[in-house]
N, C-alpha and C positions, 0 to 999 in steps of 0.2 A: 602521495598515495598512489597516483597513477603509475609511477615508476616501480612501485612495489607490487603492482598488479592487484591493488585493492580498490574496489569501488565504494563510493559513499553509500551509507545505509539506505538512503532515499531511493537509490536506483533499484535495489532489491525489493523494497516495499512497493514501488511503482509497478514492477512486474507482477508481484503478488496481487496487487489491487486490480490490475487489468485482467488477470486470470479469474479473480473472484467475480468481476462484472460479467465475464463470458459465462461462467458457471451459473450465475444468478438468472441469466436470460433463459436457460434451459429448464429451470425448475418450475413445477406446477403445483406442488403441495404447499399450502399456506404455511405450515410449520417449518418446512425446509426453507421457504423463501424468507421467513422471518429470521431464521438463524443465519442465513447467508447475508441478509441485510445488516445484521449485527456485526458480522465479520467484516463487511465492507466499511461500515462506520468506524470500526476499530482501526482498520488499515489506513483509512483516510486520515484519521487523527494522528496516527503514528507517522505517516508520510509527511503531513504538514508540519509536524513538530521537527522532524529530521531536516526538512528543507529549510525551515526558518532558522534552525540552529546553524546549519552550514552557511547560510547567507549572513548571519550575524558574525560568524567566525571570520568570514572573508572580508568583512568591512574594515 
C-alpha cells in the first residue's frame, strides 16, 4: 500500500479524530457539544475497528 501511495484507513480516521477533539474544546453550547461528542465517539469506534482489523491482517 505504501508503494502505491495509499495510507491505511486508520491514519485518516486518526486525523479526523484529532480535529474533532480540537473543535470540541472550542464549543460552549451544550447541544453542539453533545453532537460533537457523538461524532468523536463514532470516529473512535471506527478508528479502533480499523486499527484492530489491520493488526489482525498483519499477524
